[in-house]
N, C-alpha and C positions, 0 to 999 in steps of 0.2 A: 504494500500500500504506500502511495506517495502523496505528497502535499505540494506539488509544484506550483499551484496557484498561490501559495502563501509566501513565495519569495518576493521580497520587496522590489520596488522599481529600481532602487540603487543597485541591488544585486543583479538584476536583469541587464544592467548596462554593461556588465563585463562579458567579453567574448570567452565562453567556457571551452572552446575547442582546444585540444591539447597541442598547441604550437609552442615550441620551446622558448621563443624570444618575446612572447607577449608579456606585458607588465601588468601587475595588479593595480587596478584603479583604486586610489585611496582618497576618499573625501576628506575635507577639512572638518574637524569636529568644532562645534560652536562653543566658545568660551562661555557664552551667556546661558548655555543649557545647565551649567552647574554653578550655582552661586556660592562663593566661599564666604559663608556667613559667620564663621568663627574660625580662628586660626591657630594652628600648626600641630606639631608633632610632640607628644608628651615627653619623650626622652630628652630632646634638645631643650625644651622649655624648662624641664626639671633641672637640668644641668646649669642653664643660664641663671636660674634664680638661687641655686644652692650657694650659700656663702657669698651672697652679693655678686654672683657671676664670676667668681674667681676659682672655680673648680679645676683641679688638675685632671685632665681626661684620662691620663695613663693610670691613675690610681682609683678610678671610679667606674662602676658598672651600674646599669639601670635595668637591664632586661630581666634579671632573676627575680626582682621584687617590684618592678614598675616604678621605681624611685631611685634617686642617686644614692649609692652606697659604696664605701671603700671595698675594693676587690678582696682585701684580706679578711673581710668580715662577712662575706656572702655565704649563706648556708646551702651551697649548691656546687656542683662540678662545673667550673667555668674556665674557658680559655679566652684571652683577649689578643687580637692581632692588631698591631699598631701600624701606622702609616710607614714607619721606617722598615718594619719587617716586610711589608708589601713591596716596598721599593727594592729590597734586597733578595726577593724571591723571583727567579726566572719563571714568568707566567705570561700568558696572553689574555687570560680571563680569571675571574675570582675563584672559580671552582678549582683551578690548578693550585691555588694557595690553600683552600679549605681542605683539599685532599690530604694534607699533612696533619690535620687536627685530630687528636684521638677520638675514636668512636663516632666520627662524622663520616657518613657513607654517601659518596657520590660516585658516578660511574668512573671507571679507570680511564676511559677515553675522554679527551677534552670536550667541553660542551659544543664548541663550534665544529666538531667532527661527527656529531651525532644528530639524528633526527630530533627536533626540539622536544617531542613528546617522550623521548627517552632520557631527558635530563632530570632524573629522579633525585631526591634528596631525603635522607633519613638519618637516624642516629641509633647507636647501640644495637646494631644488627637487626632492626625491625624491617629493613628493606622497603622498596617501593617509595611512595611519597608520604612520609610520615614524620615530617619536620616542618615547622613554620619558618619562613624567611621574611624578614621585615627590612625595608629600605626607608630609613628615617621614620619608622613607625607605621609605614604603609605596607600591606601584604605584597610580597613580590611573587608568591606562587601564582601561576596562571589560574584565573578564576574558573575556567572551564575544565582544564585538564589536571591542574595541580602541580605541573612541572615548573622549573625555574629557568628563565632565560637570563643567564649570568651576564651576557653582554649588554644588558640594560644598565649595568653598573660599570662605568669606565674606571679602571684601576686608579687613575690619577685623582679621581674625585673622592676616593674613600679616605676618611680620617681614621677609622678604626672599625673592627668587627668584634662583636661579643657572641660567643657560642656558649649557650647554657644547655647542658645535657640533662635529660630526665623529663618526665611528664610535666608539661607546662600548661595544660588545658585549664587549670584552675584560674590562671590569670589571663591567658591569651586565647583560649577557645580552640576552635577547629584547627587541624593539622599539627598542633603543638604536642601530640602524644609522645613523640620521641625527644622533643626539645625545641629550642628557638635559636635562630641565627639572626642577630640584629646588625645591620650595616648602617653606619653613620657617615654621612658625607661631610665634607669640609664646610665649616661655618664661615659666612662672610663677616668676619669680626674686625677686619682692618684692611686698609688699602693694599691690594696685592695684584700682581700681574705675573702669570706663569704661562710658559709655553714649552711644550715637549714634542719631540718628533724622533722617529727612528725607523730603521728598516732592517730586514734580515732574510734568513733562509726561506725558500719556497714562496718568493714574491710577497713576503709579509711586510707590511708597513703600518705605522700607527702615528697619529698626531692628536694633540690635545692642547686647548687654550682655555685659560681661566682668568677672570678678572673680578675683583671685589672692590667696592668703593663705599666708604663710610660717608654718607651725605652729612650726617650729624651723629651725635651719640644715640639718637633714637631711631635713625633710619640707616640701614646698611643693605647694600644690594650686591648680588653676585650673578655672573653669567658664565656658562661653560659650554664648549662645543668640542666634540671629539669624533674621530673617524678611525676605523681600523679595517684592515683587509689582509687576507692571505689567499694565495693561489692554491694552497694546500698540498698535501701529499696523498698518494694513492694508498688508502687504508686496506685494500684487498691484497692478500699475499700473492706474490708473483705466480705461484704454481696454480692458482685458481682464478687468476685475473682474466676477464673476458674483454671483448672488443668495446663493450659499452662502459667499462669501468674507467673512471677518470678521477683525478684528485678532487677532494672535497674543498671547494672554494667557499669563502665566507666573507661578507662585508657588513659592517654595522656602522650606524651613525647615531649620535646622541646630542641633544641640545637641552640645556636646563637653565631656567631663570629662578632665582631665589631672592627672598627679601626677609630681613629681620626688622621688626618694628617694636619700639618701646616708648610709647607716648608718655608714660609715667614710670617711676622707678619700680613699681610693684607689678607691672604688666609687661610681659614679653610675648610677642607673636611672630610666627613665621609663615611665609607662603612659598610654594614651589610649584613650578610647571615643568614637566619633563616630556620630551618627545624622543621616541626610539624607533628605528627602522633597521631591518636586516634582510639580507638575501643570502641564500645558501644553495649551492649546487652539490647534491649529496651523493658522491661516489659513482654517479652514472650520468650519462649525457642528459637525460630527460627528467631525472628526479630533482625537483626544485621546491624550495620553501621560502616564504617571505612573511614578515610580520611588521605591523605598524601599531604603535601604542602611544597614546597620550595619557599622562597622569597629572591630575591637579590635586594638590594637598595643602592643608592649612591647619594651624593650631593657635590657641591663645591660652596662656597660663597666668592666672591672677593670684598674687600672694594675698593670703587672708591672715592678718595679724602677724605675729612673729613666727608661727609654727604651722600655719595651714596653707593650703593651695587648692585651687579649682582649675582644672585643665579640660579644655574642649578640643576635639580633633575632628577633621572631616577629610574625606578623600573621594576621588572619582577616577576610575580607569576606563578608557575606551580603547578596545583593541580589535585588530582584524588579523587573522592568521589564514594563510593559504598553504596547502601542501599538495604537490603533484606526486602521486605514487605510481610506479611502473610495474609492468608484468611482461612476460615473454610471449610473443605471438605464437599462435598455433603452428606446430611444425618446425619452429626454430629451436636452436640450441640455447639453453639458459646462459646468459652472459654474453651472447653474440648478437642479440637483437632485443629490442624492447619497444614498448609503447606506453603512453600514459593511460593507465587503466581506470584511475579515478582521480578526481580533483575535489578536495574538501575546502570549503570556505567557512570560517568560524568567526563571526563577529560576536563580541561579548561586551557588555556594559556592567560595571562593577562599582557599587557605591557603598560607603560606610562612614562611621564616625563613632565617637565615644565621649563620655563626660565622666571625669574622675575627681573625687574629693579626697584629700589626704591631710593628715594632721599628725604632729609629733607631740608627745606628752612626757612628763616626768613620772617616775615611780615604776611599778611593775608593768603597766601598759605603756610601751614606748612609742608606738605609732599605730595608726589605723588608716585604712583607705576603703572607699566604697566606689564602685563604678558601674556604669551601664554602657553597652556598645551595641551597634546595629550594623548589619552587613547584608546587602542584597545583590544577587548576581542574576543577570538576564543574558542568556546565551543560546545560540543555535549553531548547528552544523549542517551545512548543505553540501551533499556529495553528488557530483555529476559523474556518472558511470559511462565508460566508453568501451566499445569493442576494438579489436585490433585493426579495424579499418578506420579508426578515429571517428566513428559515428556514436553520438550520445544515445544510449539505450534507455536510461531512466534517471530520475533524480530522487535521492533518499534524503529525508529530513529528520533530524532529531533536535528537539529544542525543549527548554524548560527554564524555570526560575527557582532560585533558592533564597530563603530568608533566614538569617541567624539573628536572634535577639538574646543577649546575655546580661546577667547581673552577677557581679562578683564582689567579694569583700576579703580583706586581709588585716590581720592584727599581729603585731610583734610584742611578745611578752618576755620580760626578764625577771623570773621569780628570784634568782640570785644573779649577781653581776656577770659571772663567767658563762651563764647559760642563757641562750636565746631560743624561744619557741616561736616559730613563724607559721601561722595557720591561715590558709586561704581556701575559699570555696567558690565555685561558680555554678549557677543554674543556667543552662543553655536550652533554648527552644529553637527548633529549626523546621522549616516547611519547604516541601517541594510542590510546586504548583504551576498551572498554566503550561502543562507539558504535552508533548506530542512525540510518538514513536512511529516514524514513517518509513522505516526500512521494509524490504520485502518480508512478509510474514510478521511485521511489527504489530503493536497493539493499538495503533491509532491514538486517539485522545486518551490520556492517562489520568486516572483519578488523583486528586490532590492527596498528599500524605503529610503527616505531622509527627514529630517525636520530640523528646526532651531528654536531658541528661543532667545529673548532678555530679560534679567532679571536685572532690576535696584534695588538698595536699597539706601534709604536716611535715615541717622541717625543724630540726634542732641542731644547734651548734654549741659545743662545750669547749671553751678556751681553757685547755688544761694548763698552759703556760702562756707567756706573751708570744711564744714562737710556734706552739703546736696546738692545733684544735682538732676535735673529732666532730663529725657531722653525720646525720642520718636523715632519711626522708622516706615517706610512703605516700602514694598518690594513685588517683584514678584519672584516666584521660579517654578521649574519644576521637574518632575521625569520621566525618560524614562522607558518604560516597559523592564523588564529583558528578557534574553534569555529563561528563564523558562516561563515567561508570554507569550512569543511569540510562541515558538516552541515545548515545552515539553508536551507530553501527558502522562496521568496516567490511567491505566485500572485495573478493577476488572473483575471477570468472567461475570458479567452482566452489568457493567457500564463502561463508558469511559469519561474522563475529558480532554478536549482539551485546548491547548493554542490558540492564535489568532495572526497570523502574521500581521493583519491589525490594531493592537492597536496603539492608539496615546498616546503621553506623557500626564501625569497629569499636570495641571497648578494650581498654588496657588497664591492668592492675600491676603496679610496680613498686619497687623499693630499692634503696641503695644505702650504703654505709661507706664512709671514707675518712681520710684525715688530710689536713693541710699543714705544711711547714713553711713558715715565713721567717727566715733567719737572715737578716741583713740583705745581701744581694741575691739570696737563693729563695726561690718560691717553688714548692713541690706540692702536687695534688695526686692522690691515689684513691680510686673509687671502685668498689665492687657493686654490681647491680643485678637485678633480676626483673624480668617483665613477662607477663602472659597476655596474649591477645585472643579474644574470641570474636565471633562473627567475622572472621578473616575474609576479606574480599578477594576472591580468586575467580576461576572460570571452570566450566564443566563442558565436556564434549556433548554435542547433540546427537540423539538417536535419529535414524533415517526418517521416522515418522514425525520428527520435530522440525525437519528442514523444509524451507519453502521450495516450491517447484523450481527445478533448474540448478539446485545446489546439491553437492555431494558430501560436504562436510561443513562443520561449523562449531562454534562454542557460544555459551551465554555466561555472562558474569553472575556469580552466586556468592552468598555467604556460606562458607563451608569450612569446617575444621578450626583448629586452634594452633597457635604458634607460641614458642617460648624463646626469649633471648636472655642470655645471662653472660656476664663477663667481667673483665677488669680493665680499667683505663688508667693511665698514669702520664703525668706531664711534669717536666722540670724546666725552670728558667733560672739561669745563673749568670749574673753580670760579674765575671771573674775579676776584672779591674776596668780601668778607663778604656782599654783597648780591646779586650776580649769579652765575648758573651756567647752563651750556649743555650740552645733549646732542644729538648728531646721529648719524644712521645711514644707510647706503646699502647696497643689495644689487643686484647684477647676477646673474641666474640664467639660464643657457642649459640648459634641461631638455628633453630630446628622447627620443622613442622611436627607437632605432637599428635595431631588428629586430622585425618582427611579421608572421608568416606569415598571420595571420587578419585583419589590419587594415592593409593596405599603405598606405592613405591617411594613416595617422598617422605614418609613418616620416619622420624629419627635421623634424617640427613640434613646437612648444612644447607641453609637457604641459598638460592642462586644469587650471585653478585656480592656475597659477604665472605671475605677471607677470614680465617680463624685468627691469624696473627698479622699485625701491621707494626712497622717500626719506622720512625722518621727522626732525623736529627739535623741540626744546622749550627754552624759555627760562624761567628762574625768577628772580623778583625778590622778595627778602625785605627789607622796610624795618625800620628800627630799632624801630618800634612793633609788629612782628610781622606786619604786613600782608604777605600772599604773593599774588603774581600770576603765573600760569603759563600762557601761551599755548603751544599745540602745533599742529603741522601734519603732515600725511602725504599723500603722493602715490603713486599706483600707475599704471604704464603699462597699456596694453591687455592683457588676458589672454583666455582662452578657457574656455568651459564644457565643452568636450570635447577629446579628443586629436586629432580630425580637423580642428580649428580651423574649424568651421562655425557655432559659437554664440559670438558675440563678447560680451565684457564690457568696456565702454568704460573708458578711463583716467578717473581722477577725483582731485580734490583736496579735502581736508577739513581745516577748522581747528576746534580746540577751545579752551576757556578754563576755567581754574580759579582762583577767588579765595577766600581765607580770611582771617579776622581774629580775633585773640584778644580777646574782650570782657573777660575776667579771666584770672588765671593758670590757671584750671581749665576755662574755657568758651571754645570757639572756634566761630564760625559759618563756613559755607562755601557757595559757589555753584559749580556745575559745569555747563558747557554743552557738549554734543556737537553737531557740525556747525553751527558758529556762523553760517555764511552760508546754511544750509538748502539745500545743494546736493543735488539729487535724482540718484541714481545707481543703476545696476543692480549688485546685489551677488552675484547668482547667476543663471546661465543654463545649467543643467545639462541641460535637455531633458526631465527627468523630471517637471517641474511648470512652471507659468507662471513668467515672469521674477519675480525677487524683488528688491524695492527695499531699499537700505540705510537706516540710521537717519537720520531727518530731524532738524531742529532740536529738541533736547530739553534742557530746563533742569531742574536738580535742586538743591534748597537744604536745608540742615539744620544741626543743632547737634551738637557733640561735647563731652562733659564727661569729664574725667579727673582722678582723685584718687589720688595716690601717697603 
């Protein structure tokens, strides 16, 4: 069943024939459609007001408690990545840097080498899309699919990243069942002009320009523009490479406008507008993806007396995603010929906001906060299906809306001075409505559905000495199925793969215990954790009598089985002296399916994409003349491309190197090398496409000029 008549006039304007060089028509989104009635993002506002605006960012985190707090006092497992560490890490996108963080799971392949819908992010061996990513407080997870397009965040714009591991749904809601990644961009706090450009292997180049201007103490403005491109390398191994296989080329552009406003000393507000676009030619001549995203965000934070604060936030995302997926013509040899078998267009509108009150106290009750938030997603997927003569044979439609409304509260108690009890709880209600399942054999109009969840978290931290603390936490969390899980279907000439409008949210129960050591220049964290997940979202094969006419195989998404993840994560940062510093991290993850009535072969085996052991280390040397040398290594044990452990991904070791030198007080040159020894390794073996190789030896050099 199809709903071709429901495609809007704007969508009909695009020529949907599978010609390789046609461009996606992108309309301009109206600024007036979204009124920024209250302004900006809680974390930045909280930091700006803390201690009269003089907070030292390197010593403060906000994500774990939704308020500014010294890193050494947070009762959670936290990593902080600074701007300097980002500059010293060879990487073309942020996921290449996050891959080194303990217990943070992203694909081994770089994001710009993957189909965007494969850019999963999770923590602690949960797999899939089970972590929330925030950019200045705004969700970065794609609202329709849940994946993260990391190239929406230019590396030069990042001030720092906070990674908080463990169930975060009590404060942050959906997606945060594995943890939260918060990315903070550079604040326009003083007159600044920065330009950076570089080029390297495989036709790679990148440029970035940033300017900030303080009009007055109460008005500060910033603008940034960046572009990056790579001709890419051929990810298919030479022995299985076909005539249609080409390097994966990728181009991205970003523009951002930001403002900070403080009309009175107790009020701070921010506004930000971002535009992102990218184009990708994915490993074959005709496989093509493109994305366009506008984001509008704003916040305002008002100091209430000496210890209180009221913060309002609002955001809007308007995005359009297109993907051309290919197949082999009848009678042709796979890899030697192809045609565009389907083209998916996915426009999505995403709106949200929050209001949070917080206050500090003296005595046993040290602080309290109460908040409400709202999030609504409106998206559809229109799939144009072609035969190998490039004739459109049908149009499949999947669409729906989701609404999330949450209320949360948190209190910090100190019954005795060394002991903190941090208790938080969220009530979350969510609705799926106005939905349509228009794939062949689909359900047509789908009844509205509603559900709710109560997710508590209790954390404690005992400061045994001034240098050593023990902490523990227990929590519940959830993840709602995405619009993709619910309503989007994907078809090949012989197979069809359905969503499922009846899916229930996944539910997690977890706990952890760990200790922190903060001794002078040494900071160490070690944490042991355990999680169980029920209503696990997976898929089941369809029986012949369940398939629509003309199809011979297929699957449908289901809630089936349970999973368990448990392990140990450790991290150490040591500033040895003024010249030398060291960071090392280790992860052990035992991540298994414990119950699956439809895939018994997977029970008791390590989940696909999750290695049991990971190790990373980096050494940084900074000479008196400013020369910086930063070698880094990472090692992963064997993992699997599937849950049945039939598709191996071999263990591999990679070494990288970054070198920079200040030619003048304003001009610095740099060289960054990925995979210094040119180790060839398989990065993906999912079974859905040929083996995918990881990044080979790649050198990149450039100049950075900064004037303050």
